[in-house]
N, C-alpha and C positions, 0 to 999 in steps of 0.2 A: 350494503358497504362500500368504502368505497375505494375502487382500485391502486389508489396511492399511499403512500405513504413516508405522508411530510415530513415528520419528526425523524425521516432515519433515512442519513446520508447513503448509506449505501446499501437501498432499494435502488433495484435495475442496476446497478453497475456490476461486472466484472469485476473476479478478480487479476487479469488480466489490464481490463480497463485504469482499476489502483495500481497493479504495478509499472506500467507505463508513465500513469501520471506521477508519480514517486519519483522515476526514474529524469523524468522530465524537469522536477523542481530540484530534486537533488544532483543525480548522477548517481553512477555505481559507488563511487570511492564512500560519499555522504552519506550514503545507506547502509553502504556496511559497515561505519561506525554508528551509525543514527541506531541499528537491529544488527547483533554480530550473527550472525549466521553462514557458513558456509560459502554457500552457492551465491552470496554477495559479495563473498573477499576473494574467493578462489578460481579465476576463470567465470565469471558471470555469464549469463545468458537468460533470457527469457524464457527461453522452451524448460530450460535446468533450473532456475526458480522456480516456474509456477509447476514443475512434477512434484518439489520437492515443498510447497505450499499449499498442496491440495492435499495431500496425505501429511502433513504435520500440525496440529490444530494449534500447538500455542503459536508456533511462527504464523502460521496465518494472523492468528489475534492481535502479536504487534505490531503484523505488517497494514491489518483496518486498523488499528488504533491511532497510529503514525499519518495511516491517511487521512484519518478525522481530524486530527493533529492539525497537518497541514491546510484542510479545508475552511477549519475557524482561523489561522493564521488568516490565510490569503483573504480570506474575506472581511480580517478586519482591519486589515491594511497595513501598511510600514507602521513601524512603532516612533 
């Protein structure tokens, strides 16, 4: 069995790495507009966002979906 999962963009990527990549791409303001959750819109920080996302599956799914969308748009290049 192979140790890699080439079709899974989240394989081997931590939630902190996902959040940092989204922040680098969008920033807190745009991230809060794309995913309207309080940890992104009111006094955001990496630590508080990670704590919330780790215990809130629906929010984590939205963040992971946005990360995958961002990866696809980066790979596709400018429109």
